[in-house]
Structures are given as C-alpha cells and as structure tokens.
C-alpha positions in Angstrom: -21.9 10.5 2.8 -18.6 8.0 4.0 -16.0 10.4 5.4 -13.0 8.4 3.9 -11.8 9.0 -0.3 -11.1 6.2 -2.8 -8.2 5.8 -5.3 -7.1 3.0 -7.3 -3.7 1.5 -8.5 -2.8 2.6 -12.2 0.0 -0.2 -12.5 -3.1 -2.4 -12.5 -6.1 -0.9 -14.4 -6.2 0.1 -18.4 -3.7 -1.9 -19.0 -3.8 -1.2 -22.9 -3.1 2.4 -22.4 0.4 4.4 -21.4 1.1 5.3 -18.0 -0.2 8.6 -18.1 -3.3 7.8 -19.9 -3.9 5.4 -17.1 -3.4 8.2 -14.7 -5.6 10.3 -16.1 -8.8 7.5 -16.7 -8.5 7.2 -12.8 -8.7 10.5 -12.1 -11.1 11.2 -14.7 -13.3 9.1 -12.6 -12.8 11.1 -9.7 -9.9 9.0 -7.6 -7.3 9.6 -6.3 -4.4 7.7 -8.1 -1.6 5.0 -6.7 1.7 4.4 -8.2 4.6 1.6 -7.6 8.3 2.3 -8.8 8.8 5.4 -9.6 11.5 4.8 -11.9 10.4 3.5 -14.8 7.9 6.5 -15.2 8.4 9.9 -16.9 7.6 12.3 -12.9 7.4 15.1 -15.4 4.5 13.7 -17.5 2.5 12.2 -14.4 2.9 15.8 -12.5 1.2 17.4 -16.0 -1.9 14.3 -15.6 -3.0 16.8 -12.9 -4.0 14.0 -11.0 -4.1 14.0 -6.8 -1.5 11.1 -6.1 -2.2 9.2 -2.8 0.8 6.7 -2.5 3.6 5.3 -4.0 6.5 3.1 -3.8 8.9 5.1 -0.8 12.0 2.9 -1.8 14.2 1.5 -4.8 16.2 -1.5 -3.3 16.9 -3.0 0.4 15.5 -4.3 2.9 14.5 -3.9 6.7 15.9 -6.3 8.3 19.9 -6.4 7.4 22.2 -3.6 8.3 23.4 -3.3 4.5 20.2 -3.8 3.2 18.5 -1.4 5.6 21.3 1.3 4.7 20.1 0.5 1.0 16.4 1.0 2.0 17.1 4.6 3.7 19.0 5.9 0.6 16.5 5.0 -2.0 13.9 6.5 0.4 15.7 9.7 0.5 15.1 9.5 -3.5 11.9 8.5 -3.4 10.8 11.1 -1.2 12.2 13.7 -3.4 10.2 12.7 -6.1 7.0 12.4 -3.5 7.3 16.2 -3.1 7.2 16.4 -7.1 3.8 14.1 -7.0 2.7 16.0 -4.3 2.3 12.3 -2.9 1.7 12.4 1.0 2.5 8.4 1.5 5.1 6.2 0.7 4.8 2.6 1.0 7.2 -0.2 2.1 7.1 -3.8 2.5 9.4 -5.9 4.9 11.8 -6.8 2.3 12.4 -5.6 -1.2 10.3 -7.4 -3.9 11.2 -8.3 -7.6 9.5 -8.1 -10.7 7.3 -11.0 -9.7 6.2 -9.8 -6.3 9.2 -12.3 -4.9 11.6 -11.4 -2.2 14.7 -10.1 -3.0 15.7 -11.6 0.4 13.4 -15.0 0.9 13.0 -15.5 5.1 11.8 -19.1 6.3 12.8 -17.9 10.0 12.7 -14.2 11.3 14.8 -13.9 14.4 14.5 -11.5 17.6 18.1 -9.7 15.8 15.9 -9.2 12.7 12.7 -7.8 14.3 14.7 -5.4 16.1 16.8 -4.1 13.1 13.4 -3.8 11.4 12.4 -1.7 13.9 15.5 0.6 14.6 15.3 1.0 10.2 11.3 1.7 10.6 12.4 4.3 13.6 15.0 5.8 11.1 12.6 6.0 8.1 9.9 7.6 10.2 12.2 10.1 11.0 13.0 10.6 7.1 9.0 11.3 6.9 8.9 13.7 9.7 11.8 15.7 8.1 10.5 15.9 4.5 6.3 16.2 6.1 5.4 12.9 4.4 4.4 9.5 6.2 5.8 6.0 5.6 3.4 3.2 5.1 4.1 -0.6 6.3 2.4 -2.7 4.0 1.0 -6.1 4.8 1.6 -8.9 2.1 0.9 -12.9 2.0 2.8 -15.5 1.6 0.8 -18.6 0.5 -0.3 -16.9 -3.2 1.6 -13.7 -3.5 4.9 -13.2 -1.5 6.3 -16.8 -0.1 9.4 -16.2 1.7 8.7 -12.1 3.0 9.5 -11.8 6.4 7.3 -9.2 8.5 4.3 -9.6 6.0 1.1 -10.8 8.0 -0.7 -8.2 9.4 -0.4 -8.9 13.1 3.9 -8.1 12.4 3.1 -5.0 10.6 0.8 -3.9 13.6 3.8 -5.0 16.1 5.9 -2.8 14.0 4.3 0.1 13.9 3.0 0.3 17.3 6.8 -0.5 18.6 7.8 2.3 16.3 5.6 4.7 17.6 5.4 7.6 15.0 2.4 9.6 13.2 5.2 9.2 10.3 5.2 5.4 10.2 1.6 3.9 9.7 -0.2 0.6 8.1 -1.0 0.3 4.8 -3.5 -2.4 5.9 -4.5 -4.0 2.7 -7.2 -6.4 3.0 -6.5 -8.7 0.3 -4.1 -10.1 1.6 -5.3 -10.2 5.3 -8.0 -11.7 4.0 -5.3 -15.2 2.9 -3.4 -14.5 5.4 -5.4 -14.1 8.5 -8.9 -13.5 7.5 -11.4 -11.9 10.4 -11.9 -8.7 8.5 -13.8 -6.4 10.5 -12.1 -7.2 13.0 -8.9 -6.8 12.0 -10.2 -3.3 10.9 -11.3 -2.1 14.1 -8.1 -3.4 15.5 -5.5 -1.7 13.3 -7.6 1.6 12.4 -6.0 3.5 14.7 -2.2 3.0 13.2 -3.6 3.1 9.4 -2.4 5.2 7.1 -4.2 3.7 4.0 -6.7 1.0 3.4 -5.9 -1.7 -0.1 -8.8 -3.7 -1.1 -9.6 -6.7 -4.1 -11.2 -9.3 -3.8 -10.2 -13.2 -3.1 -9.6 -14.9 -5.2 -8.2 -13.3 -7.9 -7.3 -10.0 -7.0 -9.9 -8.3 -8.8 -12.6 -5.6 -8.1 -15.3 -5.9 -5.1 -17.6 -8.3 -6.1 -16.0 -11.3 -8.1 -15.1 -13.1 -5.0 -15.3 -14.0 -1.1 -15.0 -10.7 0.5 -17.9 -9.1 1.9 -16.8 -5.4 0.4 -19.9 -3.4 2.1 -19.5 -4.9 5.3 -16.2 -3.2 5.4 -17.5 0.1 4.5 -19.9 -0.3 6.8 -17.3 -1.0 9.4 -15.7 1.8 8.2 -18.8 4.5 8.0 -19.2 3.4 11.5 -15.4 3.8 12.9 -15.4 7.7 11.3 -12.5 6.6 8.8 -10.6 9.5 7.4 -8.7 8.5 5.2 -8.1 6.7 2.0 -9.7 3.2 0.3 -7.6 2.0 -2.8 -9.0 -0.2 -5.1 -5.5 -2.1 -5.8 -7.0 -4.9 -7.9 -7.1 -6.2 -11.4 -10.1 -5.7 -13.4 -12.1 -8.7 -14.1 -13.7 -7.1 -17.7 -13.7 -3.8 -18.3 -11.6 -1.7 -16.2 -14.0 1.5 -16.1 -16.7 -1.0 -15.2 -14.5 -2.5 -12.5 -13.7 0.8 -11.1 -17.7 1.1 -10.7 -18.1 -1.7 -9.1 -15.4 -0.7 -6.1 -17.2 2.8 -5.9 -20.5 1.0 -5.5 -19.1 -1.1 -3.0 -17.8 1.7 -1.1 -20.0 4.5 -1.2 
C-alpha cells in the first residue's frame, strides 16, 4: 500500500462538462482535486461538491523578481489564501512569473540576473510568512521552457530547488512537476531522490503530449517505485489531458501509481 495519495486537475479532464461537475467526477473516482485560477470559478459551488481540494493557484497576478510585480503577487496571494480557507485547500501554487491564458510569461525573461534571484528569494520569504500565518503551504512549480512556457524565469527544477532551499521554510515547498522536468532536465528518479525533502506535491503527465501515464516515454511505474522506496507521504497529481476517455485516463494514472 503506497503512503502517498492521488489527485487530478479538473482543468484538464472531463472538458465537456461544467467545472463543478468535473470536480465531482474526479472526487467520485476517489481522488483529490486540483484547480488553477479561482477567480473564474463559483467558489461556493466548489465547496458544495464536498471534494477534497489538494492544490490551487496561489496568486492572480504578479511576478517574483521585480519589486512592483512582487507586491502585486503578495497582494493577490492574500486574496488566494482567503479562498483556500473556504475550500480547505492546503497548498497554493506559484510560478517564476505570472502566466497568461496560453501559459506564456507576462514578463518574458531571456537572462535572469543576480538581482532577480535576490528579489525572487526575498519575495518567496514573504510568501512563506503569509503561508505560515494562514496555516497553508505555498509551492513553487518548475516549468519547461522548450514546449509550453518559453521565457519563464526560474523555470527548471534546479532553479526551484535552489530558491526553496534558500528560503528554508516549511511553508514554501516544491511543486515538482515531472512532465516539465522530463522535457527540461530528464533523469527523473534521481531528481525525485534529490528533491523529495523539499517537495510539497508531485505532478505528472507523459511526454510528449502531456497526457496520462502510458501514452509516452516516461516510466511512471519506476517513479512510483522510487516514491514507495523513499516513503513519500504526500500527493501525486495527474496534471495532464486525457488521450481519449477521461475516466480511462484516470484509471491508467491510478494503475501506474498504485
């Protein structure tokens, strides 16, 4: 019996259904539920589903590494914490910069300067302090820049690990996305071993295509075995599209990670 729990993103599955119904489908399958931008949702309706929410986006606008963007990120993080309280959602996710509707950075960055690293670390320290006061955890997600998120600063897993280690707070952890890491860095089992003490949550999907396990090149059973061996007690979430039937995609995910 694995120590970790499974979740799935309602943003990427059952796309023909209203959002609250997607949440119900995932919850009825016995999984926890992840959501992105809460401002586009009826939060009361989500609460009424009775689902267990695992993670949500922890800011609305803002960036990590420029002072004005950082103030905006912290301001909207406070709003997000109030919604997390209503949803009883323990983890709030942030990125190296704000992303637009297509996943592209609102402030694209070709070169990340030392000053940007310092500003990002200080912003994340303040974010962790907000999380601590609220009894929630912010997670910093690695992204790939080759396919989905070109121009995003602090995108690689190595970058997010460095920042989370620098802050050194239990209220700032990694959202280790292995789909993004496979595109950007590979060597996933070793990455899991290195990062696990800092992990708040793990997200998966296969490469290429970002669909459920078994549709691409990643050996998900090998990752599941490593998580088992290391005694990972957290959440593994499918943040991927269904290659066909969403219920079958969830089943393939469950099979790979159990």
